C-alpha positions as MATLAB code, in Angstrom:
seq = 'MRRPVILFLFIGSSIYLPIASADISEDLKTILKVDHRAEGNLAAQIAYDSLSTADKSSLPAILKSFNEANPLAINYLRSAFEVIVTNGEGKLPMSELEIYLKDQSNHQKARAMVFELINKTSPEKAEQMLDGMITDSSAEIRFQAVDKILTEADELSGDEKKNAYLKALKGASVESQVTKIRDTLKKSNVEVDLQEHFGLLTRWKAIGPFDNKDMKSFDVVYPPETELDFSATYEGMEGDVQWQTIETDDPMGSVDIAKSIAPYKGAVMYLYSEYESEQDQDVFFRMATANAWKLWVNGELVFAREEYHRGMRWDQYRVPVSLKKGANKILFKILQNEQEQDWAQKYEVQFRVCDKSGQGLQPKAPFDPTK';
ca = [
      -0.645  -17.995  -35.504;
      -0.158  -14.227  -35.845;
       3.401  -13.029  -35.517;
       3.357   -9.299  -34.698;
       6.259   -7.201  -35.897;
       8.186   -5.641  -33.019;
       9.796   -2.246  -33.515;
      12.661   -0.864  -31.409;
      13.521    2.746  -30.627;
      17.177    3.765  -30.444;
      18.038    7.192  -29.051;
      21.729    7.830  -28.672;
      23.170    4.789  -26.968;
      20.041    3.950  -24.942;
      17.937    0.920  -25.769;
      14.231    1.186  -25.057;
      11.716   -1.563  -24.590;
       9.880   -2.666  -27.741;
       6.826   -0.959  -29.135;
       4.161   -3.373  -30.323;
       3.064   -3.406  -33.953;
      -0.289   -1.863  -34.835;
      -2.420   -5.002  -34.408;
      -1.296   -5.842  -30.861;
      -1.228   -2.134  -30.004;
      -4.918   -1.874  -30.815;
      -5.655   -4.838  -28.551;
      -3.742   -3.194  -25.727;
      -5.419    0.182  -26.245;
      -8.847   -1.463  -26.123;
      -8.046   -3.318  -22.917;
      -6.719   -0.143  -21.296;
     -10.028    1.621  -22.010;
     -12.078   -0.664  -19.732;
     -13.118    1.351  -16.673;
     -13.967    0.582  -13.043;
     -17.673    0.277  -13.927;
     -16.738   -2.430  -16.461;
     -17.729   -0.201  -19.381;
     -15.842   -1.394  -22.427;
     -15.716   -4.891  -20.948;
     -17.089   -6.644  -24.050;
     -14.594   -4.928  -26.337;
     -11.814   -5.708  -23.843;
     -12.797   -9.404  -23.842;
     -12.585   -9.517  -27.646;
      -9.220   -7.755  -27.539;
      -8.025  -10.157  -24.855;
      -8.987  -13.179  -26.977;
      -6.977  -11.701  -29.839;
      -4.025  -10.684  -27.673;
      -3.788  -14.139  -26.108;
      -2.899  -15.640  -29.512;
       0.246  -13.502  -29.842;
       3.691  -15.067  -29.587;
       6.191  -14.618  -26.777;
       7.878  -11.620  -28.408;
       4.797   -9.581  -27.420;
       5.399  -10.021  -23.667;
       7.512   -6.861  -23.091;
       4.849   -4.679  -24.754;
       2.134   -6.253  -22.607;
       4.178   -5.607  -19.477;
       4.707   -1.976  -20.411;
       0.925   -1.545  -20.638;
       0.603   -2.407  -16.933;
       1.951    1.061  -16.137;
      -1.186    2.661  -17.599;
      -3.744    0.056  -16.524;
      -6.474    0.133  -13.890;
      -7.227   -3.010  -11.818;
      -9.750   -4.422  -14.323;
      -7.399   -3.923  -17.246;
      -4.580   -5.484  -15.228;
      -6.642   -8.665  -14.845;
      -6.828   -8.960  -18.644;
      -3.144   -8.164  -19.122;
      -2.031  -10.587  -16.426;
      -4.105  -13.410  -17.867;
      -2.854  -12.724  -21.402;
       0.735  -12.699  -20.138;
       0.271  -16.085  -18.438;
      -1.456  -17.643  -21.470;
       1.271  -16.468  -23.843;
       4.050  -17.671  -21.530;
       2.427  -21.114  -21.512;
       1.130  -21.424  -25.076;
       2.730  -18.718  -27.220;
       5.138  -19.568  -30.012;
       8.776  -18.558  -29.987;
      11.344  -18.111  -27.253;
      10.916  -16.042  -24.116;
      12.629  -12.637  -24.659;
      14.517  -12.947  -21.399;
      16.921  -10.044  -21.948;
      14.036   -7.642  -22.563;
      12.120   -9.016  -19.587;
      15.151   -8.447  -17.383;
      15.380   -4.834  -18.604;
      11.756   -4.370  -17.545;
      12.408   -5.980  -14.157;
      15.451   -3.826  -13.408;
      13.489   -0.593  -13.922;
      11.855   -0.117  -10.518;
       9.510    2.562  -11.868;
       7.593   -0.146  -13.728;
       4.429   -1.686  -12.302;
       5.166   -3.645   -9.139;
       2.800   -6.534   -9.865;
       4.128   -6.888  -13.384;
       7.722   -6.859  -12.172;
       6.847   -9.550   -9.634;
       5.391  -11.653  -12.464;
       8.620  -11.290  -14.417;
      10.686  -12.287  -11.422;
       8.540  -15.385  -10.884;
       9.024  -16.296  -14.547;
      12.793  -15.958  -14.166;
      12.592  -18.052  -11.013;
      10.815  -20.832  -12.905;
      13.159  -20.816  -15.892;
      16.405  -20.166  -14.022;
      16.110  -20.623  -10.229;
      19.821  -20.082   -9.625;
      19.756  -16.753  -11.446;
      16.689  -15.653   -9.497;
      18.438  -16.522   -6.223;
      21.416  -14.383   -7.207;
      19.161  -11.496   -8.192;
      17.469  -11.520   -4.788;
      20.730  -10.506   -3.131;
      20.339   -7.028   -4.596;
      16.588   -6.690   -4.089;
      16.245   -6.182   -0.343;
      15.007   -2.611   -0.893;
      13.183   -3.299   -4.152;
      10.107   -1.181   -4.927;
       8.005   -4.343   -5.286;
       6.776   -5.552   -1.903;
       6.438   -9.105   -3.275;
      10.012   -9.235   -4.526;
      11.365   -7.576   -1.393;
       9.507  -10.097    0.767;
      11.356  -12.909   -1.012;
      14.696  -11.108   -0.679;
      14.171  -10.641    3.056;
      12.993  -14.237    3.424;
      16.166  -15.463    1.736;
      18.309  -13.571    4.261;
      16.261  -14.870    7.200;
      16.464  -18.455    5.965;
      20.235  -18.211    5.600;
      20.534  -16.408    8.948;
      18.856  -19.293   10.759;
      21.979  -21.341   10.026;
      24.219  -18.712   11.640;
      24.928  -17.772   15.232;
      26.287  -14.925   17.324;
      27.142  -11.623   15.653;
      26.825  -13.130   12.171;
      23.189  -13.987   12.825;
      22.510  -10.622   14.452;
      24.037   -8.715   11.526;
      22.061  -10.757    9.017;
      18.826   -9.951   10.839;
      19.742   -6.261   10.970;
      20.314   -6.385    7.216;
      16.933   -8.044    6.692;
      15.238   -5.397    8.814;
      16.202   -2.692    6.284;
      13.904   -4.230    3.705;
      11.184   -5.802    5.826;
       7.723   -4.232    5.699;
       5.465   -7.256    6.223;
       4.238   -7.638    9.782;
       5.168  -11.326   10.121;
       8.742  -10.781    8.972;
       9.308   -7.677   11.063;
       7.984   -9.239   14.258;
      10.190  -12.304   13.693;
      13.206  -10.018   13.239;
      12.278   -8.025   16.344;
      11.881  -11.108   18.505;
      15.157  -12.622   17.308;
      17.143   -9.407   17.735;
      15.735   -8.960   21.213;
      17.619  -12.114   22.223;
      20.787  -10.250   21.212;
      19.739   -7.218   23.285;
      18.816   -5.213   20.184;
      15.488   -3.394   20.486;
      13.431   -2.697   17.359;
      10.908    0.131   17.529;
       8.035   -1.194   15.415;
       6.172    2.100   15.539;
       9.154    3.875   14.015;
       9.976    1.099   11.556;
       6.470    0.965   10.087;
       5.941    4.741   10.041;
       2.968    4.529   12.408;
       1.217    7.677   13.598;
       0.703    7.271   17.325;
       0.110   10.815   18.619;
      -3.224   12.510   17.992;
      -5.589   15.183   19.183;
      -9.120   13.794   19.659;
     -12.558   15.306   20.120;
     -16.028   13.835   20.619;
     -18.319   12.097   20.936;
     -20.752   13.662   18.494;
     -24.080   12.004   17.746;
     -24.246    9.076   15.313;
     -27.449    7.445   16.576;
     -29.163    5.393   13.858;
     -25.942    5.776   11.820;
     -27.180    9.149   10.576;
     -24.013   11.226   10.778;
     -21.660    9.952    8.094;
     -22.400   13.061    6.035;
     -23.294   15.348    8.937;
     -20.777   18.182    9.140;
     -19.637   18.700   12.720;
     -17.408   21.682   13.665;
     -14.000   19.945   13.243;
     -14.770   19.580    9.532;
     -15.078   23.341    9.060;
     -12.524   24.682   11.554;
      -9.541   23.428   13.518;
      -9.734   25.499   16.683;
      -8.068   23.393   19.366;
      -9.154   25.793   22.119;
     -12.840   25.617   21.194;
     -15.666   23.895   23.065;
     -18.538   22.321   21.140;
     -21.847   20.681   21.976;
     -21.389   16.938   21.823;
     -23.547   13.869   22.217;
     -23.102   13.717   26.000;
     -22.399   17.377   26.773;
     -19.674   19.829   25.859;
     -16.566   18.411   24.208;
     -13.038   19.739   23.789;
      -9.910   18.548   22.051;
      -7.753   16.229   24.122;
      -4.563   14.257   23.612;
      -4.559   10.575   22.747;
      -1.370    8.559   22.344;
      -0.764    4.848   22.006;
       2.098    2.709   23.272;
       0.848   -0.324   21.328;
       3.872   -1.679   19.385;
       1.724   -1.941   16.246;
       0.317    1.553   16.675;
      -3.341    0.761   17.327;
      -5.155    3.862   18.654;
      -7.950    2.415   20.792;
     -10.607    5.063   21.387;
     -12.787    2.738   23.434;
      -9.895    1.973   25.782;
      -8.254    5.402   25.903;
     -11.330    7.638   26.097;
     -14.630    5.759   26.304;
     -16.471    2.939   24.498;
     -18.997    5.326   22.986;
     -21.799    3.718   20.970;
     -23.632    5.499   18.172;
     -20.891    8.106   18.155;
     -18.561   10.168   15.989;
     -14.993   10.977   17.030;
     -12.428   13.111   15.227;
      -8.691   12.495   15.361;
      -6.118   15.042   14.218;
      -2.408   14.659   13.573;
       0.297   16.257   11.469;
       3.013   14.803    9.293;
       6.025   17.020    8.640;
       7.451   16.124    5.252;
      10.987   17.074    4.265;
       9.846   17.590    0.668;
       6.891   17.477   -1.691;
       6.280   13.774   -2.150;
       3.719   11.133   -3.028;
       3.143    8.615   -0.234;
       0.588    6.063    0.867;
      -1.499    6.193    4.008;
      -2.147    2.611    5.075;
      -4.879    2.184    7.655;
      -6.965   -0.387    9.456;
     -10.261    0.126   11.253;
     -13.471   -1.805   11.804;
     -15.494    1.409   11.716;
     -16.878    3.838    9.157;
     -14.494    6.685    8.394;
     -13.552    9.756    6.408;
     -10.097   11.195    5.830;
      -9.024   14.746    5.011;
      -5.474   15.855    4.187;
      -4.766   19.568    4.251;
      -8.499   20.251    4.181;
      -9.233   18.010    1.180;
     -11.373   14.894    1.511;
      -9.235   12.076    0.075;
     -11.208    8.942    0.995;
     -14.306    7.738    2.830;
     -15.980    4.411    3.594;
     -19.362    4.005    5.230;
     -19.128    0.440    6.475;
     -19.284   -0.895   10.010;
     -17.613   -3.941   11.560;
     -15.970   -5.214    8.395;
     -13.121   -6.490   10.526;
      -9.701   -4.959   11.089;
      -6.453   -6.186    9.557;
      -2.991   -4.829    8.872;
      -2.821   -2.375    5.912;
      -6.528   -2.854    5.317;
      -6.862    0.387    3.335;
      -4.247    2.010    1.110;
      -4.783    5.631    0.132;
      -2.361    7.481   -2.192;
      -1.693   11.009   -0.951;
       0.443   13.911   -2.169;
       2.201   15.652    0.700;
       3.629   19.132    0.585;
       6.927   20.142    2.140;
       6.359   21.043    5.793;
       3.436   20.245    8.071;
       0.521   18.316    6.540;
      -2.787   18.336    8.414;
      -4.528   14.971    8.820;
      -8.140   14.835   10.021;
      -9.764   11.449   10.568;
     -13.494   11.012   11.250;
     -14.326    7.633   12.774;
     -17.900    6.487   13.417;
     -19.230    3.743   15.698;
     -22.757    2.333   15.480;
     -24.984    0.944   18.261;
     -24.546   -2.806   17.869;
     -24.046   -4.571   21.202;
     -22.472   -7.866   20.098;
     -18.986   -8.579   21.427;
     -17.518   -8.556   17.921;
     -18.964   -5.083   17.268;
     -17.091   -3.226   20.007;
     -13.869   -2.283   18.230;
     -13.479    1.488   18.062;
      -9.914    2.015   16.962;
      -7.617    2.843   14.070;
      -4.122    1.879   12.959;
      -2.517    4.472   10.692;
       0.868    4.603    9.019;
       2.750    6.533    6.323;
       4.838    4.605    3.809;
       6.103    4.520    0.243;
       4.263    2.585   -2.448;
       6.051   -0.644   -1.548;
       5.096   -0.443    2.138;
       8.332    0.780    3.719;
       7.593    3.133    6.593;
       8.420    6.822    6.194;
       9.309    8.870    9.233;
       8.334   12.541    9.509;
      11.015   15.202    9.767;
       9.851   15.768   13.340;
       7.233   13.957   15.471;
       3.855   15.621   16.002;
       3.310   17.095   19.457;
      -0.451   16.959   20.235;
      -0.050   18.959   23.444;
       0.734   22.174   21.562;
];
């Protein structure tokens, strides 16, 4: 079995993760070249077969490659990691794996894999590590850290239980955990604002309906796409339309157009909001809708999906966005078709702003759609 030489870089007193020798490096480079259209897939498969024969000392280098990998490449890297952990020669380089895990800038999925490996080899150590991971950048790890607190809290009572749940709330971003925390704290007369906690956008300006009969208007440019004049009147599908205010009191932030305005069929609606950022920052917009949609941020189209009635679930779509300091303009185009079945009547969106791990981010100031 091939035993790749591992080289280490020392700069000053800092120790850096290992750099793979040339043979394993070539395998990794080949795997990283596979693209979303699966071009380079055959070469990646050959490289994967070679990489999977490496010994356990290659694991840190494989993990480091996750940071540069697309989803297809990650599938190869993850599988190679698992095969080598199970079948590779040598001892697991636990100290190097822990260095990788502690660096929260590393790939979240890869860090979660490392934590699971530590949990299998040393459950007690993993339990101790969770105590300091309640705000970890990995949603998977943080979920386990929060779950540990909640499990322990169930054995407590009074203020001790309340304080434990308040501690868990700081790291909770999964709907099931947060709602459990909310319901438990409510018994102690502590109210949890889910809209605020999740970073949900609940205040919008809305205009429409515009015509989407025969689903023809996904790429039709209606006036809100070229100008944002909130005093303007436009010709709509059922007469003149103007901007109006729409706001939701739904705890989970669902903006229901059909309920709040009208259950328009074969229609296009536009929603507008602003997010005031305290600084230039990279965030994620996480959304859910059963409708076709397009999204612009500060006038730039950042994502679109022409698909109707795919279902609606929490954090269904995750769109990385770079925000500038100050007010950021968010324009959302949402399209309904003409299907009449009961299951085809949803005309709503759930929209939140969060960091890459799913923790809600609040704007510097809430958007006022009446201005």
